[in-house]
N, CA, C and O atoms as a GROMACS GRO file, in nm:
protein
  380
    1ALA      N    1   0.256  -3.086  -0.700
    1ALA     CA    2   0.397  -2.997  -0.744
    1ALA      C    3   0.289  -2.887  -0.796
    1ALA      O    4   0.303  -2.772  -0.755
    2GLU      N    5   0.200  -2.912  -0.870
    2GLU     CA    6   0.098  -2.774  -0.902
    2GLU      C    7   0.089  -2.692  -0.810
    2GLU      O    8   0.138  -2.582  -0.836
    3ARG      N    9   0.029  -2.710  -0.679
    3ARG     CA   10  -0.002  -2.640  -0.593
    3ARG      C   11   0.116  -2.561  -0.557
    3ARG      O   12   0.106  -2.440  -0.538
    4PHE      N   13   0.240  -2.632  -0.545
    4PHE     CA   14   0.375  -2.576  -0.476
    4PHE      C   15   0.386  -2.447  -0.574
    4PHE      O   16   0.388  -2.331  -0.532
    5SER      N   17   0.393  -2.485  -0.721
    5SER     CA   18   0.401  -2.389  -0.821
    5SER      C   19   0.321  -2.267  -0.792
    5SER      O   20   0.372  -2.155  -0.785
    6ILE      N   21   0.198  -2.290  -0.776
    6ILE     CA   22   0.095  -2.164  -0.738
    6ILE      C   23   0.148  -2.090  -0.605
    6ILE      O   24   0.170  -1.969  -0.596
    7ASP      N   25   0.159  -2.167  -0.527
    7ASP     CA   26   0.234  -2.076  -0.408
    7ASP      C   27   0.377  -2.021  -0.414
    7ASP      O   28   0.410  -1.926  -0.343
    8VAL      N   29   0.448  -2.072  -0.486
    8VAL     CA   30   0.565  -1.999  -0.535
    8VAL      C   31   0.530  -1.858  -0.597
    8VAL      O   32   0.576  -1.751  -0.559
    9GLU      N   33   0.430  -1.880  -0.710
    9GLU     CA   34   0.398  -1.768  -0.795
    9GLU      C   35   0.342  -1.662  -0.704
    9GLU      O   36   0.380  -1.546  -0.717
   10ASN      N   37   0.246  -1.698  -0.603
   10ASN     CA   38   0.187  -1.627  -0.496
   10ASN      C   39   0.261  -1.497  -0.473
   10ASN      O   40   0.255  -1.378  -0.505
   11ALA      N   41   0.352  -1.597  -0.383
   11ALA     CA   42   0.497  -1.523  -0.315
   11ALA      C   43   0.550  -1.424  -0.362
   11ALA      O   44   0.579  -1.321  -0.302
   12TYR      N   45   0.573  -1.460  -0.523
   12TYR     CA   46   0.640  -1.371  -0.584
   12TYR      C   47   0.554  -1.269  -0.608
   12TYR      O   48   0.591  -1.159  -0.566
   13ILE      N   49   0.446  -1.278  -0.666
   13ILE     CA   50   0.383  -1.178  -0.680
   13ILE      C   51   0.351  -1.070  -0.554
   13ILE      O   52   0.402  -0.958  -0.552
   14LYS      N   53   0.282  -1.107  -0.475
   14LYS     CA   54   0.300  -1.010  -0.329
   14LYS      C   55   0.453  -0.940  -0.314
   14LYS      O   56   0.462  -0.817  -0.311
   15THR      N   57   0.571  -1.023  -0.305
   15THR     CA   58   0.674  -0.972  -0.293
   15THR      C   59   0.698  -0.851  -0.381
   15THR      O   60   0.720  -0.738  -0.338
   16GLU      N   61   0.694  -0.884  -0.503
   16GLU     CA   62   0.718  -0.800  -0.635
   16GLU      C   63   0.600  -0.614  -0.591
   16GLU      O   64   0.617  -0.495  -0.617
   17VAL      N   65   0.509  -0.684  -0.527
   17VAL     CA   66   0.413  -0.569  -0.537
   17VAL      C   67   0.420  -0.488  -0.398
   17VAL      O   68   0.405  -0.368  -0.376
   18LEU      N   69   0.443  -0.576  -0.327
   18LEU     CA   70   0.515  -0.486  -0.167
   18LEU      C   71   0.626  -0.407  -0.207
   18LEU      O   72   0.634  -0.294  -0.160
   19GLN      N   73   0.710  -0.447  -0.283
   19GLN     CA   74   0.821  -0.371  -0.304
   19GLN      C   75   0.789  -0.235  -0.394
   19GLN      O   76   0.832  -0.124  -0.362
   20PHE      N   77   0.730  -0.253  -0.476
   20PHE     CA   78   0.656  -0.146  -0.579
   20PHE      C   79   0.616  -0.041  -0.491
   20PHE      O   80   0.641   0.080  -0.485
   21ILE      N   81   0.529  -0.139  -0.410
   21ILE     CA   82   0.409  -0.003  -0.302
   21ILE      C   83   0.539   0.069  -0.219
   21ILE      O   84   0.546   0.190  -0.202
   22SER      N   85   0.630  -0.016  -0.176
   22SER     CA   86   0.705   0.033  -0.085
   22SER      C   87   0.767   0.177  -0.155
   22SER      O   88   0.727   0.288  -0.117
   23GLU      N   89   0.861   0.162  -0.254
   23GLU     CA   90   0.892   0.250  -0.346
   23GLU      C   91   0.787   0.355  -0.365
   23GLU      O   92   0.826   0.471  -0.349
   24GLU      N   93   0.676   0.338  -0.393
   24GLU     CA   94   0.601   0.451  -0.397
   24GLU      C   95   0.555   0.493  -0.294
   24GLU      O   96   0.513   0.606  -0.317
   25ILE      N   97   0.541   0.465  -0.193
   25ILE     CA   98   0.548   0.548  -0.027
   25ILE      C   99   0.644   0.629  -0.057
   25ILE      O  100   0.608   0.745  -0.074
   26GLU      N  101   0.748   0.608  -0.070
   26GLU     CA  102   0.886   0.694  -0.043
   26GLU      C  103   0.864   0.821  -0.103
   26GLU      O  104   0.903   0.930  -0.061
   27LYS      N  105   0.777   0.790  -0.235
   27LYS     CA  106   0.771   0.927  -0.310
   27LYS      C  107   0.659   1.011  -0.262
   27LYS      O  108   0.633   1.118  -0.315
   28LEU      N  109   0.589   0.960  -0.155
   28LEU     CA  110   0.458   1.057  -0.124
   28LEU      C  111   0.507   1.190  -0.038
   28LEU      O  112   0.609   1.185   0.031
   29PRO      N  113   0.437   1.290  -0.046
   29PRO     CA  114   0.461   1.409   0.106
   29PRO      C  115   0.496   1.346   0.206
   29PRO      O  116   0.463   1.228   0.219
   30PRO      N  117   0.573   1.411   0.299
   30PRO     CA  118   0.607   1.344   0.416
   30PRO      C  119   0.537   1.291   0.522
   30PRO      O  120   0.555   1.187   0.584
   31GLN      N  121   0.416   1.422   0.539
   31GLN     CA  122   0.308   1.343   0.633
   31GLN      C  123   0.220   1.215   0.592
   31GLN      O  124   0.200   1.112   0.656
   32CYS      N  125   0.174   1.256   0.463
   32CYS     CA  126   0.127   1.145   0.386
   32CYS      C  127   0.182   0.996   0.391
   32CYS      O  128   0.115   0.893   0.404
   33LYS      N  129   0.346   1.010   0.377
   33LYS     CA  130   0.406   0.888   0.372
   33LYS      C  131   0.391   0.817   0.489
   33LYS      O  132   0.357   0.699   0.496
   34GLN      N  133   0.420   0.896   0.589
   34GLN     CA  134   0.386   0.848   0.744
   34GLN      C  135   0.264   0.782   0.773
   34GLN      O  136   0.274   0.672   0.827
   35VAL      N  137   0.138   0.830   0.745
   35VAL     CA  138   0.053   0.748   0.768
   35VAL      C  139   0.016   0.695   0.682
   35VAL      O  140  -0.075   0.623   0.724
   36VAL      N  141   0.037   0.674   0.519
   36VAL     CA  142   0.032   0.546   0.443
   36VAL      C  143   0.102   0.458   0.480
   36VAL      O  144   0.061   0.344   0.459
   37ARG      N  145   0.230   0.474   0.546
   37ARG     CA  146   0.294   0.351   0.559
   37ARG      C  147   0.241   0.252   0.712
   37ARG      O  148   0.246   0.130   0.725
   38LEU      N  149   0.191   0.356   0.815
   38LEU     CA  150   0.151   0.285   0.942
   38LEU      C  151   0.008   0.231   0.890
   38LEU      O  152  -0.031   0.144   0.968
   39ALA      N  153  -0.078   0.252   0.791
   39ALA     CA  154  -0.205   0.218   0.780
   39ALA      C  155  -0.169   0.086   0.686
   39ALA      O  156  -0.217  -0.024   0.716
   40ILE      N  157  -0.090   0.102   0.582
   40ILE     CA  158  -0.078  -0.022   0.495
   40ILE      C  159   0.045  -0.110   0.511
   40ILE      O  160   0.032  -0.232   0.500
   41ILE      N  161   0.142  -0.066   0.534
   41ILE     CA  162   0.280  -0.158   0.570
   41ILE      C  163   0.230  -0.223   0.718
   41ILE      O  164   0.212  -0.344   0.731
   42GLU      N  165   0.210  -0.133   0.823
   42GLU     CA  166   0.176  -0.206   0.946
   42GLU      C  167   0.077  -0.216   0.985
   42GLU      O  168   0.070  -0.285   1.086
   43GLY      N  169  -0.035  -0.165   0.939
   43GLY     CA  170  -0.174  -0.238   0.955
   43GLY      C  171  -0.259  -0.153   1.068
   43GLY      O  172  -0.364  -0.202   1.111
   44LYS      N  173  -0.218  -0.041   1.111
   44LYS     CA  174  -0.260   0.026   1.169
   44LYS      C  175  -0.406   0.062   1.153
   44LYS      O  176  -0.455   0.033   1.044
   45SER      N  177  -0.483   0.120   1.243
   45SER     CA  178  -0.603   0.187   1.261
   45SER      C  179  -0.577   0.339   1.248
   45SER      O  180  -0.467   0.389   1.271
   46ALA      N  181  -0.689   0.409   1.207
   46ALA     CA  182  -0.668   0.540   1.205
   46ALA      C  183  -0.660   0.611   1.351
   46ALA      O  184  -0.582   0.701   1.381
   47PRO      N  185  -0.764   0.548   1.440
   47PRO     CA  186  -0.736   0.584   1.574
   47PRO      C  187  -0.568   0.581   1.620
   47PRO      O  188  -0.501   0.677   1.659
   48GLU      N  189  -0.533   0.468   1.606
   48GLU     CA  190  -0.366   0.418   1.646
   48GLU      C  191  -0.310   0.512   1.571
   48GLU      O  192  -0.264   0.591   1.654
   49ILE      N  193  -0.282   0.554   1.452
   49ILE     CA  194  -0.191   0.632   1.393
   49ILE      C  195  -0.228   0.777   1.444
   49ILE      O  196  -0.134   0.850   1.477
   50ALA      N  197  -0.345   0.820   1.453
   50ALA     CA  198  -0.364   0.937   1.529
   50ALA      C  199  -0.307   0.979   1.643
   50ALA      O  200  -0.258   1.090   1.668
   51ALA      N  201  -0.318   0.874   1.716
   51ALA     CA  202  -0.243   0.848   1.879
   51ALA      C  203  -0.083   0.871   1.866
   51ALA      O  204  -0.021   0.959   1.927
   52GLU      N  205  -0.032   0.787   1.784
   52GLU     CA  206   0.097   0.781   1.757
   52GLU      C  207   0.156   0.891   1.702
   52GLU      O  208   0.262   0.936   1.744
   53LEU      N  209   0.100   0.932   1.618
   53LEU     CA  210   0.156   1.055   1.511
   53LEU      C  211   0.128   1.222   1.596
   53LEU      O  212   0.191   1.325   1.573
   54ASN      N  213   0.019   1.204   1.693
   54ASN     CA  214  -0.010   1.308   1.778
   54ASN      C  215  -0.082   1.389   1.661
   54ASN      O  216  -0.044   1.505   1.642
   55MET      N  217  -0.194   1.330   1.574
   55MET     CA  218  -0.244   1.395   1.467
   55MET      C  219  -0.412   1.378   1.498
   55MET      O  220  -0.471   1.287   1.556
   56ALA      N  221  -0.458   1.490   1.440
   56ALA     CA  222  -0.610   1.465   1.471
   56ALA      C  223  -0.674   1.373   1.348
   56ALA      O  224  -0.673   1.396   1.227
   57TYR      N  225  -0.733   1.253   1.427
   57TYR     CA  226  -0.818   1.175   1.338
   57TYR      C  227  -0.855   1.198   1.209
   57TYR      O  228  -0.819   1.119   1.121
   58GLN      N  229  -0.936   1.317   1.178
   58GLN     CA  230  -0.969   1.335   1.047
   58GLN      C  231  -0.845   1.354   0.985
   58GLN      O  232  -0.843   1.290   0.879
   59THR      N  233  -0.729   1.421   1.009
   59THR     CA  234  -0.615   1.439   0.943
   59THR      C  235  -0.545   1.296   0.896
   59THR      O  236  -0.500   1.267   0.785
   60VAL      N  237  -0.550   1.232   0.992
   60VAL     CA  238  -0.500   1.110   0.955
   60VAL      C  239  -0.607   1.042   0.825
   60VAL      O  240  -0.535   0.975   0.751
   61LEU      N  241  -0.714   1.040   0.789
   61LEU     CA  242  -0.810   0.997   0.720
   61LEU      C  243  -0.768   1.063   0.591
   61LEU      O  244  -0.743   1.001   0.487
   62ASN      N  245  -0.763   1.208   0.609
   62ASN     CA  246  -0.744   1.283   0.461
   62ASN      C  247  -0.599   1.228   0.428
   62ASN      O  248  -0.588   1.191   0.311
   63GLN      N  249  -0.495   1.217   0.500
   63GLN     CA  250  -0.366   1.177   0.456
   63GLN      C  251  -0.363   1.055   0.386
   63GLN      O  252  -0.303   1.035   0.281
   64LYS      N  253  -0.444   0.962   0.460
   64LYS     CA  254  -0.460   0.830   0.391
   64LYS      C  255  -0.563   0.810   0.260
   64LYS      O  256  -0.551   0.718   0.180
   65ALA      N  257  -0.637   0.884   0.257
   65ALA     CA  258  -0.690   0.894   0.152
   65ALA      C  259  -0.604   0.943   0.008
   65ALA      O  260  -0.583   0.885  -0.098
   66LYS      N  261  -0.568   1.071   0.058
   66LYS     CA  262  -0.468   1.130  -0.056
   66LYS      C  263  -0.354   1.046  -0.083
   66LYS      O  264  -0.322   1.065  -0.200
   67GLY      N  265  -0.266   0.948  -0.018
   67GLY     CA  266  -0.163   0.871  -0.037
   67GLY      C  267  -0.214   0.728  -0.122
   67GLY      O  268  -0.140   0.670  -0.202
   68VAL      N  269  -0.344   0.687  -0.092
   68VAL     CA  270  -0.386   0.595  -0.121
   68VAL      C  271  -0.460   0.597  -0.296
   68VAL      O  272  -0.483   0.505  -0.376
   69GLY      N  273  -0.477   0.735  -0.303
   69GLY     CA  274  -0.516   0.758  -0.414
   69GLY      C  275  -0.378   0.777  -0.511
   69GLY      O  276  -0.382   0.706  -0.611
   70LEU      N  277  -0.285   0.841  -0.499
   70LEU     CA  278  -0.155   0.865  -0.530
   70LEU      C  279  -0.116   0.703  -0.564
   70LEU      O  280  -0.081   0.647  -0.668
   71LEU      N  281  -0.131   0.669  -0.472
   71LEU     CA  282  -0.038   0.519  -0.507
   71LEU      C  283  -0.132   0.429  -0.613
   71LEU      O  284  -0.091   0.369  -0.712
   72ARG      N  285  -0.252   0.438  -0.569
   72ARG     CA  286  -0.356   0.392  -0.680
   72ARG      C  287  -0.323   0.453  -0.830
   72ARG      O  288  -0.326   0.375  -0.926
   73THR      N  289  -0.300   0.551  -0.843
   73THR     CA  290  -0.260   0.622  -0.976
   73THR      C  291  -0.099   0.555  -1.027
   73THR      O  292  -0.071   0.507  -1.137
   74ALA      N  293  -0.033   0.567  -0.938
   74ALA     CA  294   0.108   0.496  -0.965
   74ALA      C  295   0.074   0.352  -0.993
   74ALA      O  296   0.102   0.314  -1.107
   75ILE      N  297   0.034   0.287  -0.932
   75ILE     CA  298  -0.012   0.152  -0.968
   75ILE      C  299  -0.082   0.112  -1.098
   75ILE      O  300  -0.069   0.001  -1.149
   76LEU      N  301  -0.159   0.214  -1.151
   76LEU     CA  302  -0.252   0.197  -1.285
   76LEU      C  303  -0.157   0.265  -1.376
   76LEU      O  304  -0.187   0.245  -1.494
   77LYS      N  305  -0.069   0.327  -1.363
   77LYS     CA  306   0.042   0.393  -1.473
   77LYS      C  307   0.147   0.301  -1.520
   77LYS      O  308   0.204   0.297  -1.630
   78ASN      N  309   0.166   0.199  -1.373
   78ASN     CA  310   0.281   0.118  -1.414
   78ASN      C  311   0.237  -0.001  -1.530
   78ASN      O  312   0.151  -0.082  -1.494
   79LYS      N  313   0.287  -0.012  -1.652
   79LYS     CA  314   0.280  -0.099  -1.741
   79LYS      C  315   0.333  -0.210  -1.736
   79LYS      O  316   0.319  -0.293  -1.825
   80LEU      N  317   0.426  -0.235  -1.594
   80LEU     CA  318   0.508  -0.337  -1.610
   80LEU      C  319   0.460  -0.450  -1.523
   80LEU      O  320   0.503  -0.565  -1.529
   81LEU      N  321   0.333  -0.390  -1.414
   81LEU     CA  322   0.280  -0.516  -1.360
   81LEU      C  323   0.163  -0.595  -1.427
   81LEU      O  324   0.069  -0.557  -1.496
   82SER      N  325   0.205  -0.724  -1.380
   82SER     CA  326   0.083  -0.835  -1.451
   82SER      C  327  -0.037  -0.770  -1.369
   82SER      O  328  -0.052  -0.692  -1.275
   83LEU      N  329  -0.135  -0.867  -1.480
   83LEU     CA  330  -0.290  -0.835  -1.414
   83LEU      C  331  -0.295  -0.916  -1.253
   83LEU      O  332  -0.377  -0.876  -1.170
   84PRO      N  333  -0.214  -1.013  -1.224
   84PRO     CA  334  -0.221  -1.040  -1.074
   84PRO      C  335  -0.147  -0.969  -0.980
   84PRO      O  336  -0.181  -0.952  -0.862
   85MET      N  337  -0.050  -0.929  -1.030
   85MET     CA  338   0.002  -0.811  -0.964
   85MET      C  339  -0.108  -0.696  -0.942
   85MET      O  340  -0.169  -0.686  -0.835
   86LEU      N  341  -0.124  -0.629  -1.030
   86LEU     CA  342  -0.221  -0.521  -1.025
   86LEU      C  343  -0.363  -0.570  -0.948
   86LEU      O  344  -0.393  -0.494  -0.856
   87VAL      N  345  -0.427  -0.649  -0.963
   87VAL     CA  346  -0.509  -0.699  -0.862
   87VAL      C  347  -0.481  -0.706  -0.717
   87VAL      O  348  -0.552  -0.657  -0.630
   88PHE      N  349  -0.356  -0.779  -0.697
   88PHE     CA  350  -0.321  -0.776  -0.562
   88PHE      C  351  -0.263  -0.633  -0.512
   88PHE      O  352  -0.269  -0.608  -0.392
   89ALA      N  353  -0.214  -0.553  -0.589
   89ALA     CA  354  -0.170  -0.430  -0.534
   89ALA      C  355  -0.281  -0.347  -0.510
   89ALA      O  356  -0.268  -0.259  -0.424
   90LEU      N  357  -0.383  -0.358  -0.566
   90LEU     CA  358  -0.528  -0.273  -0.540
   90LEU      C  359  -0.606  -0.331  -0.446
   90LEU      O  360  -0.670  -0.254  -0.374
   91ASN      N  361  -0.618  -0.469  -0.425
   91ASN     CA  362  -0.680  -0.504  -0.288
   91ASN      C  363  -0.599  -0.481  -0.195
   91ASN      O  364  -0.662  -0.424  -0.106
   92LEU      N  365  -0.475  -0.496  -0.163
   92LEU     CA  366  -0.375  -0.433  -0.057
   92LEU      C  367  -0.421  -0.290   0.000
   92LEU      O  368  -0.429  -0.255   0.118
   93LEU      N  369  -0.454  -0.208  -0.136
   93LEU     CA  370  -0.480  -0.058  -0.097
   93LEU      C  371  -0.640  -0.062  -0.026
   93LEU      O  372  -0.679   0.034   0.040
   94ASP      N  373  -0.697  -0.142  -0.041
   94ASP     CA  374  -0.857  -0.113   0.005
   94ASP      C  375  -0.883  -0.186   0.126
   94ASP      O  376  -0.998  -0.205   0.166
   95ARG      N  377  -0.747  -0.240   0.202
   95ARG     CA  378  -0.768  -0.267   0.349
   95ARG      C  379  -0.820  -0.153   0.399
   95ARG      O  380  -0.847  -0.145   0.518
   0.00000   0.00000   0.00000
């Protein structure tokens, strides 16, 4: 029963964090939003994103860095995220 409770809590944390991150991604500048969505939500690599968006590899890296930085700032400013949610969110961005 205790293991089930932990699994449910982890699923809740993951859902809440992904919802928050998705909302924050929508606030990013258009090109940055595209790159970050493909990288974080869809898990695509920089070369895959560059090919898909017909964009220079370095531009993808720059836009991803900019977007992740803006997301980190939004996450750290959000006082409603609990510590486990905060840790999960920041780890998600480090992929």
